[in-house]
C-alpha positions as CSV (number, residue, x, y, z in Angstrom):
1,M,108.4,-6.9,-69.5
2,R,104.8,-8.3,-69.3
3,I,105.3,-9.1,-65.7
4,N,106.3,-5.6,-64.9
5,L,103.4,-4.2,-66.8
6,A,101.0,-6.3,-64.9
7,K,102.4,-5.2,-61.6
8,T,102.2,-1.6,-62.7
9,V,98.5,-1.9,-63.6
10,A,97.6,-3.7,-60.4
11,F,99.4,-1.1,-58.4
12,S,97.5,1.7,-60.2
13,L,94.1,0.1,-59.6
14,A,94.8,-0.3,-55.9
15,A,95.8,3.3,-55.6
16,A,92.6,4.4,-57.3
17,F,90.5,2.4,-54.9
18,L,92.3,3.9,-51.9
19,L,91.8,7.4,-53.2
20,S,88.1,6.8,-53.9
21,G,87.5,5.9,-50.2
22,C,86.5,2.4,-50.9
23,N,87.8,-0.4,-48.8
24,I,87.3,-3.7,-50.3
25,Y,88.6,-5.3,-47.1
26,R,85.8,-3.9,-44.9
27,Q,83.1,-6.2,-43.5
28,M,79.5,-5.5,-44.1
29,V,77.6,-4.7,-40.9
30,I,73.8,-5.4,-40.8
31,P,72.0,-2.8,-38.5
32,T,70.0,-4.3,-35.6
33,P,66.7,-2.8,-34.2
34,Y,67.0,-0.6,-31.1
35,T,66.0,-2.2,-27.8
36,P,65.6,0.0,-24.7
37,T,67.4,-1.0,-21.6
38,V,65.0,-2.5,-19.0
39,N,65.7,-2.3,-15.3
40,T,65.7,-5.8,-13.9
41,E,64.6,-4.5,-10.5
42,T,60.9,-4.9,-9.5
43,V,58.8,-2.1,-10.7
44,T,56.3,-0.9,-8.0
45,Q,53.1,0.8,-9.3
46,E,52.9,4.3,-7.9
47,Q,50.0,4.7,-5.4
48,P,47.8,7.8,-5.7
49,I,48.3,10.4,-3.1
50,V,45.2,10.8,-0.9
51,D,44.4,14.0,0.9
52,N,43.0,12.9,4.2
53,S,41.6,16.4,4.8
54,T,39.1,15.8,2.1
55,V,38.0,12.3,3.0
56,M,34.5,12.3,4.7
57,P,34.2,10.0,7.7
58,K,32.1,6.9,7.1
59,E,28.7,6.7,8.8
60,T,28.5,4.4,11.7
61,E,26.3,1.3,11.2
62,Q,24.3,2.1,14.3
63,T,22.1,5.2,14.1
64,Q,21.7,7.1,17.3
65,Q,18.2,7.3,18.5
66,V,17.1,10.9,19.0
67,T,14.5,11.4,21.7
68,P,11.9,14.0,20.6
69,I,11.5,17.0,22.8
70,K,8.1,17.0,24.5
71,K,6.3,20.2,24.3
72,N,3.7,21.3,26.7
73,P,0.4,20.9,24.9
74,I,-1.5,24.1,24.3
75,K,-5.0,23.9,25.6
76,Q,-7.5,24.9,23.1
77,T,-11.2,25.4,23.3
78,N,-13.9,25.6,20.7
79,K,-16.1,27.8,22.8
80,T,-16.5,31.4,21.7
81,I,-17.7,34.3,23.8
82,V,-21.3,35.2,23.0
83,Q,-21.9,38.9,23.0
84,R,-24.9,40.0,25.1
85,I,-27.5,42.1,23.4
86,P,-27.6,45.8,24.3
87,F,-29.1,46.3,27.8
88,P,-32.9,47.0,27.2
89,E,-33.2,49.6,29.9
90,A,-36.7,50.7,28.8
91,E,-37.9,47.1,29.1
92,Y,-36.6,46.9,32.7
93,Q,-38.0,50.2,33.7
94,S,-41.5,49.0,32.7
95,L,-41.4,46.2,35.2
96,A,-43.5,46.4,38.5
97,K,-41.5,47.9,41.3
98,T,-43.5,46.6,44.3
99,G,-45.4,43.4,45.1
100,S,-46.8,41.1,47.8
101,G,-45.9,37.7,46.4
102,T,-43.7,35.1,48.1
103,V,-41.4,32.5,46.6
104,T,-40.1,29.8,48.9
105,G,-38.6,26.3,48.7
106,H,-35.4,24.3,48.9
107,I,-32.3,24.2,46.7
108,Y,-30.5,20.9,46.2
109,L,-29.0,18.3,43.9
110,V,-29.9,14.6,43.7
111,T,-27.0,12.1,43.3
112,K,-27.3,8.8,41.3
113,D,-28.1,6.9,44.5
114,G,-30.9,9.3,45.4
115,T,-29.1,11.3,48.0
116,K,-30.0,15.0,48.3
117,I,-27.1,17.5,48.5
118,Y,-28.6,20.8,49.8
119,G,-27.3,24.2,49.0
120,K,-26.4,25.3,52.5
121,E,-26.2,29.1,53.1
122,T,-25.9,29.8,49.4
123,R,-27.1,32.9,47.6
124,L,-30.1,32.9,45.3
125,Y,-31.7,35.6,43.2
126,L,-34.7,36.3,41.0
127,N,-33.9,37.7,37.6
128,P,-36.9,39.2,35.8
129,E,-37.7,37.6,32.5
130,T,-36.7,40.0,29.7
131,S,-35.0,39.7,26.3
132,Y,-31.7,40.3,28.1
133,S,-32.2,37.5,30.8
134,T,-33.7,35.1,28.2
135,Q,-30.6,35.4,26.1
136,W,-28.5,34.4,29.1
137,Y,-30.9,31.5,30.0
138,K,-30.8,30.0,26.5
139,E,-27.2,30.7,25.4
140,S,-25.4,30.2,28.7
141,Y,-27.4,28.1,31.1
142,L,-29.0,25.7,28.6
143,G,-26.4,26.1,25.8
144,G,-23.3,26.2,28.0
145,A,-21.8,29.2,26.2
146,K,-19.5,31.8,27.8
147,M,-21.0,35.3,27.6
148,S,-19.5,38.7,27.6
149,K,-19.5,40.8,30.7
150,V,-23.0,41.6,32.1
151,D,-24.2,45.2,32.2
152,P,-24.0,46.4,35.8
153,R,-27.4,48.1,35.5
154,L,-29.0,44.6,35.8
155,Y,-28.2,44.4,39.5
156,N,-30.7,47.2,40.1
157,Y,-33.6,44.8,39.1
158,L,-32.5,41.6,40.9
159,K,-33.9,40.3,44.2
160,F,-31.5,38.4,46.5
161,T,-31.8,36.0,49.4
162,T,-29.7,33.3,51.2
163,S,-30.7,29.8,52.1
164,D,-30.3,28.3,55.5
165,K,-28.3,25.2,56.6
166,N,-31.0,23.0,55.2
167,G,-31.1,24.7,51.8
168,K,-34.4,26.4,52.5
169,F,-34.9,29.9,51.0
170,E,-37.6,32.6,50.8
171,F,-38.3,35.8,48.8
172,L,-40.8,38.2,50.1
173,N,-42.6,41.1,48.5
174,V,-42.1,39.8,45.0
175,P,-43.9,41.8,42.3
176,S,-46.1,39.9,39.8
177,G,-44.3,38.7,36.8
178,S,-42.1,35.9,35.4
179,Y,-38.6,35.3,36.7
180,Y,-35.5,33.1,36.4
181,L,-34.9,31.6,39.9
182,I,-31.1,31.0,40.2
183,G,-28.9,29.4,42.9
184,V,-25.7,27.4,43.4
185,V,-25.0,24.1,45.1
186,K,-21.5,23.0,46.0
187,C,-20.8,19.3,45.5
188,G,-17.6,17.1,45.1
189,Q,-17.1,13.3,45.2
190,Q,-20.8,12.7,46.0
191,C,-21.7,14.1,42.6
192,G,-18.8,12.3,40.8
193,Y,-16.3,15.1,40.8
194,S,-12.7,14.8,42.0
195,K,-12.9,18.2,43.7
196,V,-15.7,20.5,44.9
197,K,-17.5,22.4,42.2
198,S,-20.2,25.0,42.3
199,I,-23.1,23.8,40.2
200,R,-25.6,26.4,39.0
201,I,-29.3,25.7,38.9
202,A,-31.9,27.9,37.2
203,K,-35.6,27.5,36.8
204,K,-38.3,29.8,35.2
205,I,-41.2,30.6,37.6
206,S,-44.2,33.0,37.6
207,V,-45.6,35.0,40.5
208,F,-49.2,36.4,40.6
209,G,-50.4,39.0,43.2
210,S,-49.9,37.9,46.8
211,D,-49.6,34.2,46.0
212,T,-46.9,32.0,47.6
213,V,-45.0,30.0,45.1
214,N,-43.3,26.8,46.5
215,V,-40.4,25.7,44.4
216,D,-37.9,22.9,44.6
217,L,-34.9,24.3,42.8
218,T,-33.0,21.2,41.7
219,K,-31.9,19.2,38.7
């Protein structure tokens, strides 16, 4: 009887365990940490994509030499045109109109070696001394300035003559007064110029009555 009772109790306990969902025969499983699967193939680092359209070309080591463009130099001059004073017509009209004086002589240049270059068949003139002609003598002849256009009325008061082949000249019937005697001599290499130039010569003279004035017009 005791044996049967023991079997009955054991059977009842086993049934209770089964109904409760417990399994005394199950093994305990210890969880392991998660490890991702790694591809054993060689991993290649991805290269950045380069847009060649935006890449600037590298400068060459050699710099090209640029030849500057030569421009024709502009010729400049510091000389300014000097304006002539108003033509003093009353001053010219007061000058003597007739006379008996004579002005004669030779026109020439002297080179460095002492050679005389005569003004052959060149035109000379006497310009009466006035404020108008004095301005020209000081500003243009002595000062080298370029002057404004001469008043055409001046030619009514000038006396003209022409030298001969030896540079000799003569003015007749010259009224008394003071004048600027003016002439031109042409000279080239003998005077140190590469080409022939017309060289102006001027000199102040005075005439009295019927006197003859001998003048060497030179410089």
